[in-house]
VODREN-27739 format. One line per field, with one value per residue: residue number from 1; y, z, x of N, C-alpha, C in turn. Coordinates in steps of 0.2 Angstrom, whole numbers. Layout:
BEGIN
nr: [NUM/...]
nc2: [Y/...]
nc3: [Z/...]
nc1: [X/...]
cac2: [Y/...]
cac3: [Z/...]
cac1: [X/...]
cc2: [Y/...]
cc3: [Z/...]
cc1: [X/...]
***
This chain:
BEGIN
nr: [1/2/3/4/5/6/7/8/9/10/11/12/13/14/15/16/17/18/19/20/21/22/23/24/25/26/27/28/29/30/31/32/33/34/35/36/37/38/39/40/41/42/43/44/45/46/47/48/49/50/51/52/53/54/55/56/57/58/59/60/61/62/63/64/65/66/67/68/69/70/71/72/73/74/75/76/77/78/79/80/81/82/83/84/85/86/87/88/89/90/91/92/93/94/95/96/97/98/99/100/101/102/103/104/105/106/107/108/109/110/111/112/113/114/115/116/117/118/119/120/121/122/123/124/125/126/127/128/129/130/131/132/133/134/135/136/137/138/139/140/141/142/143/144/145/146/147/148/149/150/151/152/153/154/155/156/157/158/159/160/161/162/163/164/165/166/167/168/169/170/171/172/173/174/175/176/177/178/179/180/181/182/183/184/185/186/187/188/189/190/191/192/193/194/195/196/197/198/199/200/201/202/203/204/205/206/207/208/209/210/211/212/213/214/215/216/217/218/219/220/221/222/223/224/225/226/227/228/229/230/231/232/233/234/235/236/237/238/239/240/241/242/243/244/245/246/247/248/249/250/251/252/253/254/255/256/257/258/259/260/261/262/263/264/265/266/267/268/269/270/271/272/273/274/275/276/277/278/279/280/281/282/283/284/285/286/287/288/289/290/291/292/293/294/295/296/297/298/299/300/301/302/303/304/305/306/307/308/309/310/311/312/313/314/315/316/317/318/319/320/321/322/323/324/325/326/327/328/329/330/331/332/333/334/335/336/337/338/339/340/341/342/343/344/345/346/347/348/349/350/351/352/353/354/355/356/357/358/359/360/361/362/363/364/365/366/367/368/369/370/371/372/373/374/375/376/377/378/379/380/381/382/383/384/385/386/387/388/389/390/391/392/393/394/395/396/397/398/399/400/401/402/403/404/405/406/407/408/409/410/411/412/413/414/415/416]
nc2: [-127/-122/-110/-96/-94/-91/-78/-71/-75/-71/-57/-55/-59/-49/-37/-22/-24/-15/-10/3/16/21/37/50/48/58/72/65/65/58/44/46/39/40/38/36/40/41/45/50/58/61/65/68/82/85/80/88/95/85/80/91/92/80/80/91/86/85/74/63/65/73/88/100/117/116/121/128/119/108/111/113/101/93/100/96/82/80/79/66/58/61/55/42/41/44/32/23/26/39/44/41/28/28/36/34/20/21/28/20/8/14/17/4/-2/5/2/-11/-8/-1/-10/-20/-13/-5/3/14/19/31/28/36/37/46/53/56/62/63/70/73/79/73/84/84/96/99/88/89/101/96/87/95/102/92/90/82/73/62/52/41/39/30/21/17/10/-5/-9/-1/14/27/36/35/31/38/51/55/55/65/76/77/79/92/100/97/100/113/117/115/107/106/102/87/70/59/44/30/19/12/2/-14/-26/-40/-44/-55/-55/-47/-55/-66/-60/-57/-70/-77/-70/-73/-87/-87/-82/-92/-103/-101/-107/-122/-138/-146/-137/-128/-128/-126/-113/-97/-86/-69/-57/-40/-25/-7/1/8/21/18/26/29/16/13/21/14/12/3/-3/-13/-24/-26/-28/-40/-48/-49/-56/-68/-72/-74/-84/-94/-96/-99/-112/-119/-119/-128/-135/-127/-123/-115/-109/-93/-75/-59/-44/-28/-12/3/12/28/40/41/37/24/11/0/-17/-33/-26/-27/-28/-33/-45/-52/-53/-60/-73/-77/-79/-89/-99/-101/-106/-118/-124/-127/-136/-146/-150/-157/-169/-186/-190/-197/-195/-181/-180/-186/-177/-165/-168/-169/-157/-144/-130/-118/-108/-99/-97/-86/-78/-62/-51/-37/-33/-23/-13/-7/-4/-3/8/19/12/-1/-3/3/1/-12/-19/-14/-13/-23/-36/-36/-36/-48/-57/-54/-60/-73/-78/-84/-73/-69/-57/-55/-49/-33/-28/-19/-19/-31/-43/-50/-41/-29/-34/-36/-23/-18/-26/-23/-9/-11/-19/-10/0/-6/-9/4/11/7/12/20/15/15/27/24/12/2/0/11/21/20/28/28/23/31/43/60/69/82/84/71/65/74/73/59/60/69/62/51/57/58/67/80]
nc3: [121/131/128/133/126/125/129/118/107/110/110/96/90/94/89/79/62/53/60/65/76/81/79/90/91/82/91/103/117/120/131/142/145/155/155/167/172/176/165/153/146/129/120/121/124/132/145/156/159/163/174/183/186/192/204/210/215/229/234/230/233/246/250/259/256/243/230/226/228/220/206/206/209/198/188/190/189/176/164/166/165/153/145/147/141/128/125/124/113/111/118/128/125/131/130/117/117/127/121/111/117/123/112/106/116/117/105/107/118/113/107/117/126/121/126/133/123/111/116/122/122/134/138/153/160/174/175/162/146/138/151/166/165/152/146/152/146/133/135/139/127/119/125/135/147/156/164/167/178/175/182/177/184/190/204/218/225/236/231/217/209/219/219/206/206/215/209/198/205/210/199/192/201/202/191/179/164/164/168/174/177/187/189/197/193/203/206/202/204/205/194/182/169/168/175/166/155/160/163/150/144/152/150/137/138/146/137/129/135/136/137/148/157/159/169/180/180/188/192/193/199/196/203/204/217/234/245/262/271/265/264/278/282/279/266/253/242/242/247/237/225/228/229/215/210/217/211/198/198/203/192/182/187/185/171/165/175/180/191/195/204/213/216/223/219/220/211/205/215/223/229/246/256/265/256/250/249/243/231/214/206/216/219/207/207/219/215/205/213/221/211/207/218/219/207/210/220/213/205/213/213/207/189/185/196/195/183/188/198/191/185/195/202/208/206/195/197/188/177/173/173/170/176/173/184/188/179/165/152/141/146/153/164/161/148/149/163/166/154/149/160/170/164/156/166/172/161/161/173/170/168/161/156/153/148/152/140/140/144/135/119/120/116/126/136/132/131/144/149/143/148/162/161/156/165/176/171/171/184/190/184/189/199/214/215/220/215/217/224/239/245/240/248/260/269/271/287/292/286/283/274/269/257/251/258/255/241/240/245/236/224/228/228/215/209/213]
nc1: [132/118/105/95/80/66/62/69/62/49/52/56/44/35/40/38/35/41/51/52/49/33/26/18/1/-11/-17/-16/-6/10/13/26/41/54/70/82/98/116/124/136/151/150/159/177/179/169/172/176/165/156/163/163/149/147/155/149/137/128/121/128/142/145/153/163/161/156/153/164/175/172/173/187/192/187/194/207/206/203/212/218/206/201/211/207/195/198/205/195/189/185/174/160/148/136/125/120/117/107/97/94/90/78/71/69/62/50/44/40/31/21/13/11/4/-8/-18/-11/-4/2/19/34/51/62/77/86/99/111/123/128/124/109/103/92/84/84/77/65/60/59/49/38/36/31/19/17/8/7/19/33/45/59/71/88/96/97/98/94/101/104/113/113/100/92/98/96/82/79/84/76/64/67/67/55/45/45/38/44/43/29/12/12/8/16/24/34/47/57/67/73/79/78/71/63/66/78/86/87/93/106/110/110/120/131/132/136/149/155/154/166/176/186/177/180/184/175/164/171/176/178/166/165/156/155/152/149/157/153/155/159/153/141/135/134/124/113/110/102/108/119/113/104/111/117/106/102/114/112/100/103/113/105/96/106/109/97/96/105/111/122/134/144/159/158/159/155/161/169/171/179/183/186/197/204/196/186/179/166/171/177/189/188/200/209/203/205/219/221/215/224/235/231/229/242/248/241/245/258/257/251/262/270/265/263/263/252/243/242/234/222/219/217/205/196/196/188/188/193/205/212/203/192/176/171/158/148/138/129/127/119/123/137/150/162/166/165/171/184/189/185/189/201/209/207/204/216/225/223/227/241/244/244/231/215/203/187/176/160/147/140/123/117/109/103/91/84/85/79/66/64/64/52/43/43/39/26/19/20/12/0/-3/-3/-13/-25/-38/-35/-22/-5/8/21/33/32/44/52/47/53/65/83/89/98/97/99/95/85/79/77/66/56/56/51/38/32/32/25/12/9/16/12]
cac2: [-124/-120/-103/-95/-92/-89/-70/-68/-77/-66/-51/-55/-59/-43/-31/-20/-26/-10/-8/10/18/25/44/51/49/65/74/62/66/52/42/47/34/44/34/40/37/46/48/51/62/58/67/70/89/86/77/92/97/79/79/96/91/74/82/96/83/83/68/58/67/79/91/107/123/111/125/130/113/103/113/112/93/91/102/92/75/80/76/58/55/63/50/36/41/43/25/19/28/46/46/36/26/27/40/30/14/22/30/14/4/17/16/-3/-4/8/-2/-16/-5/1/-16/-23/-9/-1/8/19/21/30/28/39/37/52/51/62/61/67/73/74/80/78/85/84/102/99/83/92/105/93/84/100/104/87/90/76/73/56/50/36/40/23/21/12/7/-10/-9/6/17/35/40/35/33/43/57/57/57/71/81/77/82/99/103/96/103/120/118/113/101/107/98/80/65/55/38/29/12/14/-4/-20/-31/-47/-45/-61/-53/-45/-61/-70/-57/-58/-77/-79/-67/-77/-94/-86/-82/-99/-107/-100/-111/-129/-141/-149/-131/-123/-128/-124/-106/-93/-80/-63/-52/-34/-19/-1/1/13/23/14/31/28/9/12/24/10/12/-4/-5/-19/-30/-27/-31/-47/-52/-50/-61/-74/-74/-76/-90/-99/-97/-103/-119/-121/-120/-135/-137/-123/-122/-112/-105/-86/-70/-53/-39/-20/-8/10/16/34/43/37/34/17/9/-7/-22/-33/-23/-32/-29/-37/-52/-55/-54/-66/-79/-78/-81/-96/-103/-102/-111/-125/-127/-129/-142/-152/-151/-161/-176/-190/-188/-201/-192/-175/-181/-187/-171/-160/-170/-169/-151/-140/-123/-116/-101/-95/-96/-81/-74/-55/-49/-31/-35/-17/-9/-9/-3/-1/15/19/7/-8/-3/5/-2/-20/-22/-12/-14/-29/-41/-36/-38/-55/-60/-53/-65/-80/-81/-83/-69/-67/-52/-55/-43/-29/-29/-15/-20/-38/-44/-52/-35/-25/-37/-35/-16/-17/-30/-19/-4/-13/-21/-4/4/-10/-8/11/14/5/17/19/13/20/28/22/6/3/0/17/26/19/31/25/25/36/48/67/74/83/83/64/64/79/69/53/62/72/57/47/61/58/73/86]
cac3: [127/131/128/135/120/125/128/112/102/111/107/89/87/95/87/73/56/50/64/66/82/78/83/94/87/81/96/109/119/122/138/142/149/156/157/172/173/177/159/152/141/122/117/126/126/138/151/162/161/166/181/187/188/196/210/213/217/236/235/229/236/250/251/261/251/237/224/225/228/214/199/206/208/191/183/192/186/169/159/167/163/145/142/147/136/121/124/122/106/111/122/131/121/135/127/111/120/131/116/107/122/124/106/105/122/115/100/111/123/109/105/123/130/117/129/135/117/110/121/119/127/135/142/158/163/180/175/156/142/140/158/167/163/144/145/154/141/127/137/139/120/117/128/140/153/160/163/171/179/175/184/173/189/193/211/221/229/237/227/210/208/223/216/199/208/219/204/194/209/211/193/190/206/201/185/173/161/164/173/172/182/187/194/197/193/206/207/198/205/204/188/179/162/169/177/160/151/162/162/143/142/156/146/131/140/148/131/126/139/134/140/154/162/159/175/186/180/193/190/197/197/197/203/206/224/237/251/268/274/262/266/285/284/278/259/251/236/243/247/231/220/230/227/208/209/219/206/192/200/203/185/179/189/182/164/164/181/181/198/195/210/211/221/221/220/219/207/204/221/221/235/251/261/265/251/250/245/240/225/208/205/221/218/202/210/224/212/202/218/223/206/207/224/217/202/213/224/209/202/217/213/201/183/185/201/192/179/192/202/187/183/201/204/208/205/190/199/183/172/176/169/173/174/175/186/190/173/159/145/141/147/155/169/157/142/151/169/165/148/148/166/174/159/154/172/173/156/163/178/167/168/155/159/148/151/149/136/144/142/129/116/121/115/133/141/129/133/151/150/141/153/168/160/155/172/180/169/173/191/192/181/193/204/221/215/222/209/219/228/246/247/239/253/266/269/275/294/294/281/285/268/269/250/250/261/251/234/240/246/230/219/231/226/208/207/215]
cac1: [129/111/104/88/77/59/62/71/57/44/54/55/37/31/43/35/39/45/57/52/44/27/26/12/-5/-13/-21/-15/1/13/15/33/45/60/76/86/105/121/126/144/153/149/166/182/178/164/174/176/158/153/166/161/142/147/158/144/131/129/118/133/148/145/159/163/162/156/153/171/179/170/176/194/193/186/200/213/205/201/217/218/200/201/215/204/190/202/207/189/186/184/169/156/143/130/119/118/114/101/92/92/86/72/67/66/57/44/41/36/26/15/9/9/0/-11/-22/-7/0/9/24/40/57/66/83/88/106/112/129/130/118/104/102/85/80/83/73/58/58/57/43/33/35/27/13/16/3/8/26/36/52/61/78/92/100/92/98/93/105/102/118/112/93/90/101/92/75/80/85/69/59/68/65/48/41/45/35/48/40/22/9/13/6/22/25/41/50/63/71/71/85/76/66/65/69/84/90/87/97/112/111/112/127/136/132/140/156/157/155/172/181/185/171/182/186/169/160/176/178/175/162/166/151/158/148/152/157/150/159/156/149/134/133/133/118/107/108/100/112/123/109/100/116/118/100/103/119/109/95/107/116/99/94/111/109/91/97/109/115/128/135/151/161/157/160/153/166/167/175/178/184/189/199/207/191/184/174/164/176/184/189/188/207/212/201/209/226/220/214/230/240/229/230/249/249/238/250/264/255/250/268/274/262/265/260/245/239/240/228/216/217/214/198/192/197/181/189/198/206/214/198/187/171/169/151/146/131/125/127/114/126/144/153/169/168/166/176/191/191/185/192/208/213/206/206/223/229/223/231/248/245/243/224/210/198/182/171/153/145/135/116/116/103/101/83/81/85/74/60/63/62/45/38/43/34/19/17/19/6/-6/-4/-4/-19/-30/-41/-32/-15/1/13/28/34/33/51/54/45/57/71/88/88/103/97/98/94/77/76/75/59/52/55/47/31/30/31/19/6/9/20/8]
cc2: [-122/-113/-102/-92/-89/-81/-68/-69/-72/-59/-50/-55/-53/-36/-29/-22/-21/-8/-1/12/23/32/44/51/56/67/70/62/59/50/42/42/37/39/38/36/43/49/48/55/59/60/69/77/90/83/82/94/91/79/85/95/85/76/88/93/81/77/62/59/73/82/98/112/119/115/128/124/109/105/112/105/91/93/98/85/75/77/69/55/56/57/43/35/41/36/21/21/35/48/40/34/26/30/36/24/15/24/24/9/7/16/9/-5/-1/5/-7/-14/-3/-4/-20/-19/-3/5/14/22/28/31/32/39/44/50/57/59/65/72/75/76/74/78/85/90/101/94/85/97/102/89/89/102/99/86/84/77/67/53/45/38/33/23/16/9/1/-11/-2/8/25/39/40/36/38/50/60/59/64/77/82/81/90/103/103/100/110/122/117/107/102/103/91/75/60/49/35/21/13/8/-10/-26/-38/-49/-51/-60/-51/-51/-66/-67/-58/-66/-79/-76/-71/-84/-93/-86/-88/-103/-106/-104/-118/-133/-143/-143/-127/-123/-126/-116/-102/-87/-74/-58/-45/-28/-13/0/7/15/20/19/30/21/9/16/20/10/4/-7/-12/-25/-31/-30/-39/-51/-53/-56/-68/-77/-77/-83/-96/-101/-101/-111/-122/-123/-127/-137/-133/-121/-119/-109/-97/-82/-64/-48/-32/-17/-1/15/22/37/38/35/27/16/2/-12/-29/-30/-28/-33/-34/-44/-56/-57/-60/-72/-81/-82/-88/-101/-105/-107/-118/-128/-130/-135/-148/-154/-156/-168/-179/-188/-191/-197/-185/-175/-182/-181/-166/-162/-169/-162/-147/-133/-122/-109/-97/-94/-92/-78/-67/-52/-42/-31/-29/-12/-11/-7/-2/6/14/14/0/-8/-1/1/-9/-22/-21/-13/-21/-36/-42/-38/-45/-59/-60/-58/-72/-83/-80/-79/-67/-63/-53/-49/-39/-30/-25/-16/-27/-39/-46/-46/-30/-27/-35/-28/-15/-20/-26/-13/-6/-15/-15/0/0/-9/-1/14/12/11/15/16/18/21/26/15/7/4/7/22/25/23/27/27/30/42/55/72/75/82/76/63/68/75/64/55/65/67/52/51/62/65/80/88]
cc3: [126/131/130/128/120/125/121/107/103/109/100/86/89/93/80/67/52/54/66/72/79/83/86/89/87/87/103/111/121/129/138/147/149/159/161/172/174/171/158/146/134/119/123/128/131/144/157/164/165/174/186/190/193/203/213/216/225/238/235/233/240/252/255/256/244/230/222/224/222/208/200/206/201/187/184/189/179/164/160/164/155/142/141/142/129/120/123/116/106/114/124/126/125/133/121/113/123/126/112/111/123/118/105/110/120/109/102/115/119/107/111/127/126/120/131/129/115/116/118/124/128/139/147/162/169/179/167/152/139/148/159/165/156/143/147/149/135/129/136/132/117/120/133/146/158/158/169/172/180/176/180/178/192/200/214/226/230/232/220/208/212/221/210/201/211/214/200/198/210/205/191/195/206/194/178/170/160/169/171/178/182/192/193/197/196/207/204/198/203/198/184/172/163/171/171/156/153/161/155/142/146/152/140/132/142/142/128/130/136/139/147/159/163/166/181/186/185/190/195/195/200/197/206/214/227/243/257/272/272/264/273/287/282/271/257/245/237/243/241/225/222/228/219/207/211/214/200/193/200/196/181/181/186/175/162/169/182/188/199/202/208/217/218/223/218/215/208/210/219/228/240/256/260/261/252/246/246/233/220/206/210/221/213/204/214/220/208/207/220/217/205/212/222/212/205/217/219/206/207/217/207/195/183/190/198/187/183/196/198/185/189/204/203/206/200/192/193/177/176/171/173/171/177/177/188/185/168/152/146/142/150/160/166/152/144/157/169/160/147/154/169/170/157/160/173/168/158/169/176/167/162/158/153/152/147/146/141/141/136/126/115/120/122/137/138/131/140/153/148/146/159/167/159/161/176/178/171/180/193/189/184/198/211/221/217/216/211/223/235/248/245/244/259/265/273/282/296/290/285/280/268/262/248/252/257/244/235/241/240/225/221/229/219/205/208/222]
cc1: [122/111/97/85/70/58/63/65/51/46/53/48/33/34/39/39/43/51/57/47/39/27/19/6/-8/-18/-20/-7/4/14/23/36/52/65/81/93/110/124/134/145/153/156/171/181/173/166/174/169/155/156/164/154/143/150/154/138/132/126/123/139/148/152/158/164/162/156/160/176/178/173/184/196/193/192/206/213/204/206/218/212/199/205/211/198/193/204/201/186/184/178/165/150/136/124/116/115/107/95/89/88/79/68/64/61/50/40/37/30/20/10/7/4/-3/-15/-18/-3/-2/14/30/45/60/72/85/94/107/118/131/123/115/102/94/81/79/78/65/56/56/50/37/31/31/21/12/12/4/15/28/43/55/69/82/97/96/92/98/99/103/107/117/105/91/92/97/85/74/80/79/64/60/66/58/43/40/41/38/45/32/19/8/11/12/21/32/42/57/69/69/76/84/72/68/68/76/89/92/93/104/114/113/119/132/137/137/147/158/158/162/178/180/180/174/184/180/165/165/178/174/172/162/161/154/153/151/151/154/155/155/152/141/131/130/127/112/105/107/104/115/119/106/105/117/112/100/108/116/104/98/110/111/97/99/110/102/92/100/114/122/129/142/152/160/158/157/158/165/172/174/179/188/191/201/202/189/178/172/169/174/184/191/196/210/209/204/216/226/219/220/235/238/230/238/251/246/242/256/263/254/257/272/271/264/261/253/241/237/234/222/214/214/207/194/192/190/182/194/200/209/210/193/182/169/163/150/139/127/125/122/117/133/145/160/171/168/171/183/193/191/190/199/212/213/207/213/227/229/227/239/249/244/236/221/204/193/177/165/151/140/128/115/109/101/93/80/80/80/67/59/61/54/41/38/38/27/16/16/13/0/-8/-6/-10/-25/-32/-38/-25/-10/6/20/28/34/40/54/53/49/64/76/88/93/103/95/97/87/75/74/68/54/50/50/40/28/28/25/12/6/12/16/9]
***
């Protein structure tokens, strides 16, 4: 099987020989790269804290009497979610992976962008420690004067990146963190390095199938779903996830002619309201059903025709590669929902389901992060440059959240 190797070679050749990230030069504060994500409980005991913060977020889940209802919902869901975290080893690895991603990224940045070195990664989670306020306190202690808010959601949604930026605006605009010049990397759904990273991991998964079945395996790109109420107000997330999928499939075709059948499906629906579908679980069940129907049809054909039909079939309904296309590291949605629920469900239905590895510390992905920040620094350090993208400044047509508009204007003014 072919693999993409240019980014990996570049990564290896530009990494520091010691493997250690250089600390701030004496007298010069670091350029801060703040990695924004939802986070996750590192231990089972933190689950209730995480859920309470999550259900308290009006940008994500607007509820009546939220300050009273959110803790109640969190308490009811805590035992079930605690069990899930126990099943994946006792906590989420997202903090460990995010810190390592940031460390490796900044190793490259110090060499790729010496004018803005030293660079230091910071992690700001929305619902788990370290929360935004903790991170801003650390940045103030380090004397940070220049910072990049770098979302770790490649595809923008008001409920994810938007919520994290709103929280950062609320805290930083009140003086937390001190006086900092801010800019934002708010989306990167079609970035070439991201596409290469996903492509390489999919190729690795496809290589596990016998050669004659490899090109027929169905690739299911699974992304976290959104309530239709969010989609219908004009949130760009669905469109941007689809652009990532399309870019990856184009890259696969360019590598060695991979033109596997594929679908974009959605996971993690919560509650009875309408969410974006088809749900990943239903897609797996549907493929199993179609595979059974195909097998019954073939069983009615002569032995010679069966062989010919098998060779000509363009879809292997019961061979599936499951790709977490909107996640940058392993956490509960991949380790529990994909691995322990959907992969197992497929096996019970007689399918062969391979889950593509998450990006985690893939050299392709680390290089993509460094390239994104380097390009952003080059663009924003030019006189008259904007600290935000044009697309970030466009509010959803149905947006009625005043904080969203305030946040965008604040970041557009470099955080002033």
